[in-house]
Structures are given as structure tokens and as C-alpha cells.
C-alpha positions as CSV (number, residue, x, y, z in Angstrom):
1,X,-134.6,132.9,107.7
2,X,-136.4,134.9,110.4
3,X,-139.3,137.0,109.2
4,X,-139.9,140.3,110.5
5,X,-143.4,142.3,110.4
6,X,-143.3,145.2,107.9
7,X,-145.5,147.3,109.9
8,X,-143.0,147.4,112.9
9,X,-141.4,150.8,113.4
10,X,-138.0,149.2,114.3
11,X,-136.3,145.9,114.3
12,X,-134.2,144.8,117.1
13,X,-130.5,144.5,117.1
14,X,-130.6,140.8,117.4
15,X,-132.4,140.7,113.9
16,X,-129.2,142.0,112.2
17,X,-127.5,138.7,112.5
18,X,-125.4,138.6,109.4
19,X,-126.1,134.8,108.8
20,X,-129.9,135.0,109.1
21,X,-131.0,138.2,107.8
22,X,-134.5,139.0,106.7
23,X,-135.3,138.5,103.1
24,X,-137.0,142.0,102.5
25,X,-134.2,143.5,104.0
26,X,-131.4,141.7,102.3
27,X,-133.3,142.7,99.0
28,X,-133.1,146.4,100.0
29,X,-129.3,146.4,100.4
30,X,-126.9,148.2,97.9
31,X,-123.2,148.7,98.0
32,X,-122.3,152.3,99.1
33,X,-120.7,154.2,96.5
34,X,-118.0,156.7,97.5
35,X,-117.6,160.0,95.5
36,X,-114.7,162.1,96.9
37,X,-115.3,165.8,96.6
38,X,-113.5,168.6,98.2
39,X,-116.4,169.7,100.5
40,X,-117.5,166.4,101.6
41,X,-117.7,162.5,100.6
42,X,-121.2,161.5,99.2
43,X,-122.6,158.1,99.5
44,X,-125.4,157.0,97.2
45,X,-127.2,153.8,96.0
46,X,-128.4,153.2,92.6
47,X,-131.6,151.9,94.0
48,X,-132.4,155.2,95.9
49,X,-131.9,157.1,92.8
50,X,-134.3,155.1,90.9
51,X,-137.1,155.4,93.5
52,X,-136.8,159.1,93.6
53,X,-137.1,159.3,89.8
54,X,-140.0,156.9,89.8
55,X,-141.6,158.5,92.9
56,X,-142.0,155.0,94.2
57,X,-143.2,154.9,97.9
58,X,-142.0,152.1,100.0
59,X,-144.7,150.9,102.5
60,X,-142.5,148.8,104.6
61,X,-140.6,150.7,107.2
62,X,-137.3,149.2,108.7
63,X,-135.6,150.9,111.4
64,X,-133.1,148.5,113.3
65,X,-132.6,150.4,116.5
66,X,-134.9,151.5,119.3
67,X,-136.7,154.6,119.4
68,X,-135.1,157.8,120.0
69,X,-136.2,158.0,123.4
70,X,-133.4,155.6,124.5
71,X,-130.6,157.2,122.6
72,X,-128.1,159.6,123.9
73,X,-125.4,161.6,122.1
74,X,-121.7,161.3,122.5
75,X,-119.8,164.7,122.4
76,X,-116.5,163.3,121.8
77,X,-117.5,161.1,118.7
78,X,-120.3,163.6,117.6
79,X,-122.6,160.5,117.0
80,X,-125.9,159.4,118.8
81,X,-125.3,156.4,120.9
82,X,-127.6,153.7,122.9
83,X,-126.4,153.0,126.3
84,X,-123.0,153.4,128.2
85,X,-121.6,150.6,126.4
86,X,-120.3,153.1,123.7
87,X,-117.9,154.5,126.5
88,X,-116.0,151.3,126.7
89,X,-115.2,151.1,122.9
90,X,-111.8,151.6,121.2
91,X,-113.6,154.4,118.8
92,X,-114.7,156.4,121.9
93,X,-111.3,156.2,123.6
94,X,-109.5,157.2,120.4
95,X,-111.6,160.1,119.8
96,X,-111.5,161.3,123.4
97,X,-107.8,161.4,123.4
98,X,-107.8,163.2,119.9
99,X,-110.1,165.6,121.5
100,X,-107.8,166.3,124.6
101,X,-104.9,166.8,122.1
102,X,-106.9,169.2,119.8
103,X,-106.7,166.7,116.8
104,X,-109.4,165.4,114.4
105,X,-111.6,162.6,115.4
106,X,-112.5,159.7,113.3
107,X,-115.9,158.4,112.5
108,X,-117.0,154.7,113.0
109,X,-117.1,154.0,109.2
110,X,-113.3,155.0,108.9
111,X,-112.0,153.8,112.2
112,X,-109.6,150.8,112.2
113,X,-107.9,149.3,115.1
114,X,-104.8,148.7,113.1
115,X,-104.4,152.4,112.3
116,X,-104.4,153.4,116.0
117,X,-102.9,150.3,117.7
118,X,-99.9,152.4,118.9
119,X,-102.3,155.0,120.6
120,X,-103.4,154.9,124.2
121,X,-106.9,154.4,123.0
122,X,-106.5,150.5,123.5
123,X,-108.6,149.0,126.2
124,X,-107.3,145.5,125.8
125,X,-106.6,143.8,129.2
126,X,-103.6,141.7,129.7
127,X,-102.9,141.7,125.8
128,X,-99.8,143.9,124.7
129,X,-100.0,146.7,122.4
130,X,-97.9,145.0,120.0
131,X,-100.6,142.3,118.9
132,X,-101.2,143.9,115.6
133,X,-98.1,143.4,113.9
134,X,-97.5,143.3,110.3
135,X,-100.1,143.4,107.6
136,X,-103.4,141.5,108.4
137,X,-104.2,138.5,105.9
138,X,-107.7,139.0,104.2
139,X,-108.4,142.4,105.7
140,X,-105.9,144.6,104.0
141,X,-105.9,143.0,100.4
142,X,-108.9,145.1,99.1
143,X,-108.2,147.6,96.7
144,X,-110.0,151.1,96.1
145,X,-109.2,150.9,92.2
146,X,-111.3,147.9,91.1
147,X,-114.7,148.7,92.7
148,X,-116.0,151.5,94.9
149,X,-117.5,149.4,97.8
150,X,-113.8,148.4,98.3
151,X,-112.6,151.1,101.1
152,X,-109.1,150.2,102.3
153,X,-109.0,152.4,105.2
154,X,-112.0,151.1,106.9
155,X,-112.5,147.4,108.4
156,X,-116.0,147.6,107.1
157,X,-118.0,147.0,103.9
158,X,-120.6,149.9,103.9
159,X,-124.1,149.4,102.5
160,X,-127.1,151.5,101.9
161,X,-130.9,150.6,102.2
162,X,-134.2,152.4,101.4
163,X,-135.6,150.8,104.5
164,X,-133.5,152.9,106.7
165,X,-135.9,155.8,107.6
166,X,-136.6,158.3,110.5
167,X,-133.6,158.6,112.8
168,X,-131.5,156.5,110.5
169,X,-132.4,158.0,107.2
170,X,-128.7,159.1,106.7
171,X,-126.8,156.4,108.0
172,X,-125.2,153.2,106.7
173,X,-124.8,149.7,107.6
174,X,-121.5,148.2,108.1
175,X,-120.2,144.7,108.0
176,X,-116.7,143.5,108.8
177,X,-114.8,142.7,105.7
178,X,-113.1,139.6,107.1
179,X,-116.3,137.6,106.8
180,X,-116.4,138.5,103.1
181,X,-114.5,137.2,100.0
182,X,-112.6,140.1,98.6
183,X,-113.1,139.1,95.1
184,X,-116.9,139.1,95.0
185,X,-119.5,141.9,95.6
186,X,-120.3,141.8,99.2
187,X,-124.1,142.4,98.6
188,X,-124.1,139.4,96.5
189,X,-122.4,137.4,99.3
190,X,-124.9,138.6,101.7
191,X,-127.7,137.4,99.7
192,X,-126.0,133.9,98.8
193,X,-122.9,132.5,100.4
194,X,-123.1,133.9,103.8
195,X,-126.9,132.8,104.5
196,X,-125.8,129.5,103.2
197,X,-123.2,129.1,105.7
198,X,-125.6,129.2,108.8
199,X,-125.0,125.5,109.4
200,X,-121.3,126.0,109.4
201,X,-119.0,126.9,112.3
202,X,-116.0,129.1,113.3
203,X,-113.3,129.3,115.8
204,X,-111.9,132.2,117.8
205,X,-108.7,131.8,119.9
206,X,-107.3,134.4,122.3
207,X,-104.0,134.3,124.3
208,X,-102.2,136.9,126.3
209,X,-100.8,137.7,129.7
210,X,-100.8,134.0,130.5
211,X,-104.5,133.7,129.9
212,X,-106.1,131.7,127.2
213,X,-109.6,131.2,125.8
214,X,-110.9,129.2,122.9
215,X,-114.2,128.2,121.4
216,X,-115.9,126.4,118.5
217,X,-118.9,128.5,117.5
218,X,-121.8,127.4,115.7
219,X,-123.3,129.9,112.9
220,X,-126.8,128.9,114.3
221,X,-127.7,130.9,117.2
222,X,-129.3,129.8,120.4
223,X,-133.1,129.9,120.1
224,X,-135.6,131.3,122.6
225,X,-132.8,132.8,124.6
226,X,-134.0,135.3,127.0
227,X,-131.9,138.3,128.3
228,X,-130.1,137.8,131.8
229,X,-129.5,141.1,133.4
230,X,-127.1,139.5,135.8
231,X,-124.6,138.6,132.9
232,X,-122.5,141.5,131.7
233,X,-123.2,140.5,128.2
234,X,-125.7,141.8,125.5
235,X,-128.4,139.7,124.4
236,X,-126.6,139.2,121.1
237,X,-123.7,137.7,122.9
238,X,-125.8,135.6,125.3
239,X,-127.1,134.0,122.2
240,X,-123.9,132.8,120.8
241,X,-123.8,129.0,120.5
242,X,-120.5,127.5,121.8
243,X,-120.1,124.1,120.8
244,X,-116.8,123.9,122.7
245,X,-114.7,126.0,124.8
246,X,-111.9,126.0,126.9
247,X,-110.3,128.7,129.3
248,X,-107.1,128.3,131.6
249,X,-104.6,130.6,132.9
250,X,-101.0,130.4,134.1
251,X,-98.9,132.8,136.0
252,X,-96.5,134.1,133.3
253,X,-96.4,137.9,133.7
254,X,-94.9,139.7,136.9
255,X,-97.9,141.8,138.4
256,X,-97.7,145.4,137.5
257,X,-94.5,145.1,135.4
258,X,-95.9,143.7,131.9
259,X,-94.3,141.5,129.6
260,X,-93.6,137.9,129.9
261,X,-90.7,136.2,131.6
262,X,-89.0,135.0,128.2
263,X,-89.1,138.4,126.8
264,X,-87.4,139.9,129.9
265,X,-84.7,136.9,129.6
266,X,-84.2,138.0,126.0
267,X,-83.8,141.6,127.1
268,X,-80.9,140.7,129.2
269,X,-82.7,140.6,132.6
270,X,-82.1,137.0,133.5
271,X,-83.6,136.9,137.1
272,X,-82.9,134.2,139.4
273,X,-85.4,134.6,141.9
274,X,-88.3,131.9,142.9
275,X,-91.0,134.0,140.8
276,X,-88.9,134.0,137.8
277,X,-88.4,130.3,137.8
278,X,-92.2,129.8,138.5
279,X,-93.0,131.9,135.4
280,X,-90.5,130.1,133.2
281,X,-92.1,126.8,134.0
282,X,-95.5,128.2,133.6
283,X,-94.8,129.4,130.3
284,X,-93.7,126.0,129.1
285,X,-96.7,124.5,130.6
286,X,-99.0,127.1,128.9
287,X,-97.3,126.2,125.6
288,X,-97.8,122.5,126.2
289,X,-101.4,122.8,127.1
290,X,-102.4,125.2,124.0
291,X,-100.6,122.8,121.7
292,X,-102.3,119.7,123.2
293,X,-105.8,121.6,123.0
294,X,-105.4,122.5,119.4
295,X,-104.3,118.9,118.3
296,X,-107.5,117.6,120.2
297,X,-109.7,119.9,118.5
298,X,-108.2,119.0,115.1
299,X,-111.5,117.5,113.6
300,X,-113.5,120.4,114.6
301,X,-110.8,123.3,113.3
302,X,-110.7,121.6,110.0
303,X,-114.4,122.1,109.4
304,X,-114.4,125.6,110.6
305,X,-115.1,128.3,108.2
306,X,-113.1,131.1,109.9
307,X,-110.3,130.9,112.4
308,X,-109.8,134.1,114.3
309,X,-106.6,134.3,116.5
310,X,-105.8,137.1,118.8
311,X,-102.3,137.1,120.2
312,X,-98.9,138.6,119.9
313,X,-96.3,137.2,117.4
314,X,-94.6,134.9,120.1
315,X,-97.7,133.5,121.5
316,X,-99.2,133.1,117.8
317,X,-96.4,130.7,117.0
318,X,-97.8,128.5,119.6
319,X,-101.3,128.3,117.9
320,X,-100.2,128.8,114.2
321,X,-97.2,126.6,112.8
322,X,-96.4,124.1,110.6
323,X,-96.7,121.2,113.2
324,X,-100.0,122.3,114.2
325,X,-103.5,121.6,112.3
326,X,-103.5,125.3,111.8
327,X,-100.8,126.2,109.3
328,X,-99.3,129.7,108.8
329,X,-100.7,130.1,105.2
330,X,-104.2,128.9,105.8
331,X,-106.5,131.5,104.3
332,X,-109.1,131.0,107.2
333,X,-106.8,132.2,109.9
334,X,-107.2,136.1,110.5
335,X,-106.8,138.6,113.1
336,X,-109.6,140.2,115.0
337,X,-110.3,143.6,113.4
338,X,-110.8,145.1,116.8
339,X,-109.2,145.3,120.4
340,X,-110.3,142.8,122.9
341,X,-110.1,142.5,126.6
342,X,-108.6,139.6,128.7
343,X,-109.2,136.1,127.1
344,X,-112.4,134.6,128.8
345,X,-115.5,132.9,127.8
346,X,-117.4,136.2,128.1
347,X,-115.0,137.9,125.7
348,X,-115.3,135.2,123.2
349,X,-119.1,135.4,123.1
350,X,-118.8,139.3,122.9
351,X,-116.2,139.1,119.9
352,X,-118.3,137.0,118.0
353,X,-121.3,139.1,118.5
354,X,-119.3,142.1,117.5
355,X,-118.3,140.2,114.2
356,X,-121.4,138.6,113.1
357,X,-123.9,141.5,113.4
358,X,-124.4,144.5,110.9
359,X,-124.1,147.9,112.5
360,X,-125.5,151.3,111.8
361,X,-122.8,154.0,111.3
362,X,-122.7,157.7,110.1
363,X,-121.8,158.5,106.7
364,X,-118.0,159.2,106.3
365,X,-118.4,163.0,105.8
366,X,-115.7,165.6,106.1
367,X,-116.9,168.8,107.9
368,X,-114.8,171.6,106.6
369,X,-115.8,173.9,109.3
370,X,-115.4,171.2,112.1
371,X,-111.8,170.4,110.8
372,X,-111.0,174.2,110.8
373,X,-112.0,174.3,114.4
374,X,-110.0,171.4,115.3
375,X,-106.8,172.7,113.5
376,X,-107.4,176.1,115.2
377,X,-107.6,174.4,118.6
378,X,-104.6,172.3,117.9
379,X,-102.5,175.3,116.9
380,X,-103.7,177.1,120.2
381,X,-102.8,174.0,122.4
382,X,-99.1,173.8,120.5
383,X,-98.4,177.6,121.1
384,X,-99.5,177.2,124.8
385,X,-97.2,174.2,125.2
386,X,-94.2,176.1,123.4
387,X,-94.8,179.2,125.7
388,X,-94.5,176.9,128.9
389,X,-91.4,175.5,127.6
390,X,-89.9,178.8,127.0
391,X,-91.0,180.0,130.5
392,X,-89.5,176.7,132.1
393,X,-86.1,176.4,130.2
394,X,-83.6,178.9,131.5
395,X,-82.0,181.4,129.3
396,X,-78.7,179.8,127.9
397,X,-75.4,181.5,128.8
398,X,-71.8,180.8,128.5
399,X,-71.5,179.3,131.9
400,X,-74.1,176.8,131.2
401,X,-72.3,175.5,127.8
402,X,-69.9,172.6,128.6
403,X,-66.4,172.5,127.1
404,X,-65.7,169.4,124.9
405,X,-62.8,168.5,127.0
406,X,-65.3,168.7,130.3
407,X,-67.5,166.2,128.5
408,X,-64.7,163.9,127.8
409,X,-63.7,164.0,131.5
410,X,-67.2,163.0,132.3
411,X,-67.3,160.1,130.1
412,X,-63.9,159.0,131.2
413,X,-65.3,159.1,135.0
414,X,-68.3,157.0,133.9
415,X,-66.0,154.3,132.5
416,X,-63.7,154.4,135.6
417,X,-66.9,153.7,137.9
418,X,-67.7,150.7,135.8
419,X,-64.1,149.7,135.9
420,X,-64.4,148.6,132.0
421,X,-60.6,148.7,131.2
422,X,-61.3,147.7,127.4
423,X,-63.7,150.5,127.1
424,X,-61.2,153.0,128.6
425,X,-58.5,151.8,126.2
426,X,-60.8,152.5,123.3
427,X,-62.0,155.9,124.5
428,X,-58.5,157.1,125.1
429,X,-57.5,155.9,121.3
430,X,-60.6,157.3,119.9
431,X,-60.1,160.9,121.6
432,X,-56.4,160.8,121.4
433,X,-55.7,161.8,124.9
434,X,-53.6,160.3,127.4
435,X,-54.4,158.7,130.6
436,X,-52.1,161.0,132.5
437,X,-53.9,164.2,131.5
438,X,-55.7,166.2,134.1
439,X,-59.2,166.2,134.3
440,X,-61.4,169.0,133.6
441,X,-62.5,171.4,134.6
442,X,-59.2,172.6,136.5
443,X,-61.1,174.5,139.0
444,X,-63.1,171.4,140.3
445,X,-60.4,168.7,140.0
446,X,-57.2,170.7,140.7
447,X,-55.0,168.9,138.4
448,X,-56.3,165.5,139.4
449,X,-55.6,162.7,136.9
450,X,-57.8,159.5,136.4
451,X,-55.5,157.7,138.9
452,X,-56.1,160.4,141.5
453,X,-59.8,160.5,141.2
454,X,-59.9,156.4,141.2
455,X,-57.8,156.6,144.2
456,X,-59.9,159.2,146.0
457,X,-63.2,157.6,145.2
458,X,-62.0,154.0,146.1
459,X,-62.2,152.4,142.9
460,X,-60.3,149.2,143.9
461,X,-60.1,147.4,140.5
462,X,-59.8,150.9,138.6
463,X,-56.8,151.7,140.5
464,X,-55.0,148.3,139.7
465,X,-56.0,148.5,136.2
466,X,-54.9,151.9,135.5
467,X,-51.3,151.3,137.0
468,X,-50.7,147.8,135.7
469,X,-52.7,148.0,132.2
470,X,-52.8,151.8,131.3
471,X,-49.4,152.5,132.7
472,X,-50.6,155.5,134.8
473,X,-48.0,157.6,136.3
474,X,-48.1,157.4,140.2
475,X,-45.8,160.4,140.5
476,X,-48.1,163.3,139.2
477,X,-49.2,165.6,142.0
478,X,-52.2,167.5,142.4
479,X,-52.1,171.4,143.0
480,X,-51.8,170.8,146.7
481,X,-48.9,168.3,146.1
482,X,-50.6,165.3,146.7
483,X,-49.9,162.1,144.7
484,X,-52.5,159.3,143.9
485,X,-51.1,157.0,146.7
486,X,-51.6,159.7,149.4
487,X,-55.3,160.4,148.4
488,X,-56.2,156.9,148.9
489,X,-59.6,156.3,150.5
490,X,-58.5,153.5,152.8
491,X,-56.1,150.7,153.4
492,X,-57.6,148.5,150.8
493,X,-56.5,151.1,148.0
494,X,-53.3,151.5,149.5
495,X,-52.7,147.8,149.2
496,X,-53.5,148.0,145.4
497,X,-50.7,150.5,145.0
498,X,-48.4,148.0,146.9
499,X,-49.6,145.1,144.6
500,X,-48.9,147.3,141.6
501,X,-45.6,148.1,142.8
502,X,-45.0,144.3,143.2
503,X,-45.9,143.5,139.7
504,X,-44.2,146.2,137.9
505,X,-41.0,146.1,139.8
506,X,-38.8,148.6,141.4
507,X,-37.5,149.9,138.2
508,X,-40.7,151.2,136.9
509,X,-40.7,154.3,138.9
510,X,-39.8,155.8,142.0
511,X,-42.3,154.5,144.3
512,X,-40.8,156.0,147.4
513,X,-41.6,159.5,145.9
514,X,-44.9,158.4,145.0
515,X,-45.4,157.5,148.6
516,X,-46.3,153.8,147.9
517,X,-45.7,151.5,150.7
518,X,-43.6,148.3,150.3
519,X,-44.4,145.8,147.7
520,X,-47.1,143.3,148.6
521,X,-48.0,140.2,146.4
522,X,-51.7,138.6,146.5
523,X,-50.5,136.1,149.2
524,X,-49.0,138.7,151.4
525,X,-52.3,140.7,151.0
526,X,-54.2,137.8,152.0
527,X,-52.0,136.7,155.0
528,X,-52.2,140.4,156.4
529,X,-55.8,140.6,156.1
530,X,-56.2,137.3,157.9
531,X,-53.6,138.5,160.9
532,X,-55.7,141.8,161.1
533,X,-58.8,139.4,161.2
534,X,-57.3,137.5,164.0
535,X,-56.2,140.3,166.0
536,X,-59.6,142.0,165.7
537,X,-61.1,138.8,166.9
538,X,-58.8,138.6,169.9
539,X,-59.5,142.2,170.9
540,X,-63.4,141.4,170.6
541,X,-63.0,138.5,172.8
542,X,-60.8,140.5,175.3
543,X,-63.5,143.3,175.5
544,X,-66.2,140.8,175.9
545,X,-64.5,139.1,178.7
546,X,-63.8,142.3,180.4
547,X,-67.6,143.3,180.0
548,X,-68.7,140.0,181.6
549,X,-66.3,140.2,184.6
550,X,-67.9,143.7,185.2
551,X,-71.4,142.3,185.0
552,X,-70.4,139.6,187.4
553,X,-69.0,142.0,190.1
554,X,-72.2,144.3,189.5
555,X,-74.4,141.0,190.2
556,X,-72.2,140.3,193.4
557,X,-72.5,143.5,194.8
558,X,-76.3,143.6,194.3
559,X,-76.9,140.2,196.1
560,X,-74.8,141.9,199.1
561,X,-77.2,144.8,199.0
562,X,-80.2,142.5,198.7
563,X,-79.1,140.7,201.9
564,X,-79.0,144.0,203.8
565,X,-82.3,145.1,202.8
566,X,-83.6,141.7,203.7
567,X,-82.5,142.2,207.5
568,X,-83.7,145.6,207.6
569,X,-86.9,144.8,206.1
570,X,-87.3,142.0,208.9
571,X,-86.8,144.4,211.5
572,X,-89.1,146.9,210.4
573,X,-91.7,144.1,210.0
574,X,-91.2,143.0,213.4
575,X,-91.4,146.5,214.8
576,X,-94.5,147.2,212.7
577,X,-96.3,144.1,213.9
578,X,-95.7,145.1,217.5
579,X,-99.2,145.6,219.4
580,X,-101.1,143.7,216.4
581,X,-103.5,141.1,217.3
582,X,-103.0,137.5,215.8
583,X,-105.7,138.1,213.0
584,X,-104.1,141.6,212.1
585,X,-100.5,139.8,211.8
586,X,-102.3,137.1,209.6
587,X,-103.6,139.7,207.3
588,X,-100.5,141.9,207.3
589,X,-98.5,139.0,206.1
590,X,-100.8,138.0,203.3
591,X,-100.6,141.5,202.1
592,X,-96.9,141.4,202.1
593,X,-96.8,138.0,200.2
594,X,-99.2,139.4,197.7
595,X,-97.0,142.4,196.9
596,X,-93.9,140.2,196.8
597,X,-95.8,137.9,194.2
598,X,-96.7,140.8,192.3
599,X,-93.1,142.2,192.2
600,X,-92.0,138.9,191.0
601,X,-94.6,138.7,188.3
602,X,-93.5,142.0,186.9
603,X,-89.8,140.9,186.5
């Protein structure tokens, strides 16, 4: 046990290590007793009452934080803090969001990550928000009825001590419940069981977003560890003694999309891209690597006192299963009672430091005035939202109210676009309407039926299905006297009418009156399409030959013009060089050749 001088005005945070507490400090601890009143919750200890009655003065002072000069105040959480690390915690993010919404904040003693896991206060990195599923073993099995120190709504056991003075006089000490046995008094465990496990070891395993980190941690801290300012860790985290550690990463999650590839496949998004194939392979490789590592650490894991696992439901099955050395019903297996960031070695150290040190928290009091003020702000905010909604929403009138038949027509059109014939048949039977009924409203569709609409919009499969399967009538005309075949968008749709005429036969209806062309089978349509493509190809070839011939004639004409220009140039050059000396003639020709070379290079 490490000894601390009684004359010191405060004790550093590293002296609150739960496995190595000061003996005098241990003897001063009492379980916090909660008395629920209407006004507030009063926390007392038997020892403090006895000291007040006997007038006993304690000579030793114990203040586990630095002096007030280094302490700031958080206006969101209404508590005093030390440093900016508080602003990265889940408690601060949760209370900040509550403040913005005008809701009640929560103090640290009542704050539980599992109660707020669905909120946006999570600061976890690549882990999903569903990491806290179901009920946690070993954390929520504590009942309030048996003992007053068992507070079910909080992840902490609370303690009082008469050594907390000055700025910490009205505060409590808190330790995570997961380190205690739920059946015994936590104070008794702090004095006996927990200090005796200082030579033991525990494990923390994290996996999420393709990142994996695991470590076997000794309960004995590193000695003579000096604080390294270059590391983004507190001194407590830097003193964590890792006996074994392993981290690796696999690309299993599409960037900025979230969710694993397997989850996307199960949801029906079976992608066939190269990236999806890589992610599927990496998921299998990650599964294999994790299982092999757990198996290689089998002896160390069997000796661990605690095994903390941070993973969602799918990833947890990789670590905890019947084939693994970590069984599902192992009482040592627990979840971390707080959110974590991306699985790394630093995060493993930070998580163990968070678990294994006592914390100083405010008493869980309920300030009536504060709650009334919060309720008033929340009502004002809600009334403001309601007023904005009333201003933005238009006044309902009879024109905006849609007729039921109009809604049915919209649903039928949506099914036509998807060409879902079984769904259309089921829709018609369910609503007891005919496929030949005109679409609503009348002013918009002008007595068009579903067949008219499919023909006009170019729904190839829909037209054929309506005629052959649903027996739609092609003789019905719109208000403008147009049949469905006359509204065909292109020749492909017209061919579908001809194909339906071939399949249904001439006796089905008066096809001439329906303005449908001669019947065509599938082979006829294919043959006709091939002929049209051949004719188009021949036309393209003829157009290309004509264009080439035109270009050839243009080139010949350009050559003839170049020869004429050359003779003219020679004559002009001869007339220009008349009267020049030989030296001047050579200089002139050099200049001409240089310009000709520049012209060729520009081409």
C-alpha cells in the first residue's frame, strides 16, 4: 500500500487507484445512505454523525484534487471541473444537448451511459450506437430494496469520507459497480477483497468499425512513471501496466456510410462492386484473426479477474461464444459502463484508468427551483416550435383534401411504373375496382385508363401485361377520342400492342377499331428490328462514304490552289531580290526558310 502524508493539503489523483488506496483513507470510507425527500436527496454517513455528536476533531486532512486555482466551472453540468478533458466526456455532451432542448440535466452520480445510449451525446468513434444492447450482466443486478448503498440508476457505488474537506466537503466518492461483488458491502470489499487482488490481472477487448484492440492488464501499476506531455493521455493512463496488447485494423466499413458490409448485405443491398468484395473478405479475415488471438491468449484470459468487452451484438459473438475460451455465461465478462472512442492502445489505457480510479462527484440533489426553471424553458421552446409550425403550414382547404379515388389512382400508377403485375392484381381485388376504370381526377387524365397511361408513358412491360394478363380493353377512348394504341410513345410500345394482338387472337376484340397494327410474334419483332438496324447501318455507311468523297475533293482543290500560290510566290520572290547583293539575297532566303519552318511547326 502507498502511504500519503497526513499533513498534505490534497492528494493527487493517482493516489485514488482502487487497488492501492491509502489505509487511513480506507478506514474513513462509509457507504452513502440515500434518504429520498420531496425537496432533495440527503446523503449521510454514520461516522460523520458520530463525529459531530462527540465533537471529535480530525487532524488529518484529505483533499484528493489540486487546489481551487486550477479548477474551472462547467455551466452546462453545473459542476466544477479540472482541465478541458471534461468537455470530451459523455456526461458533458449529454447535458449540453439537454440544455439546448430546455430539458433537465443529470449529475455525475446518476449518469448512466446505458440510459442515454440512444441520444446524440455519444462520442464513440467507429463503434455503432447499438453497442449497448439488452441488459448488462453484473451491472444492473443490484436492487435498491436490500441496502441503501445499492443505487440501481447509477453505474457507481457512492461513498462518504470525513477526510473530504474544503472544496470537496459536500462531495462524494464514486467507484464503478462492475469492480464489486453485488452481494457484499462495497466498503468491506474495498478494505479486503479488492486490495488483495493487486497482483491479479484483467482484460479489455474492443472491436468496432474494422478496428480491434485488446490487452491483458496487470492490477499493479508501473512504478516511477513520469508524466509525458507529448502523449495524449493522463498520468493515470500512462501508469497502466500492459502485460500483453494487440491492435489491428481491416477495411470493413465504407467511409462516411457507416455499418459493416455484412449488415448492408442482410438489409438487401447486395452490392457487387470491387470495394464491397474487399470489405467482405476483410470481415472474414478480421473474424479469423480475432479468434486466433483469443485462442493464443487462452492461458492469460483464464487467469483474469475481469474481462471487459466493448462490441456490438455481431462482433461480440466473435469474442464470446461456446467455441471460444470466453464463454457466454462467464461471470467475469462485462461491458464497459461508459462509451469509448476508436479501439486503440491509448483507448485501452484510458478505459482502464477510468475504471480503476475513484472519482469525486457531487451529491445527487434535486433542486426544485432549478427544475422549475428548466420546465419553464422547455415549455417556452415547445410553444415556439408550435408557433413556427403553424406559420409554415398552409391553412387546409377543400382543394388540398384529396379524394379517396384520387389516392387509389396514384397508387395504381406507382405500381404501373414498377410493372408489378401480381401487386396490381392484388390491389384491384382489394379495392374492388376494374382495370378499365378511368383514372382520377377526371380533369387531369381526361378519361384515360391504366392502359392509356402506360402506353403514353412508354411502360413496355406494363402495356403487354395489362393486355394479356389483366385483359384491359384497348377500345376505350379518352375525351379526345384517342385509343391506347394511338397514344403509344414510340414504335416499341406499338409493337407491344401488335404482340398482344398476336397472342390474344383476332376474336378477342376489334383490333382495327383499336388502331392496332398487324399481329406480330416475338420472332417477327426481332427480325424486324434486325432489318431496321441493317438499314440504319447501310445509311450510315452511305453517309460516311459521301462525306469522305467530299473531303477528298476538297483536298484535291486545295493542292491545286497551293501550286498556283507557289508559282506566284516564286515570281514575287524573284522580283523582290532584284537589285540585291549576294549577301542580301542569302539573308533574305534564310528569313524565308525560317518562317516556312515556323509555319510547319505550328501545323
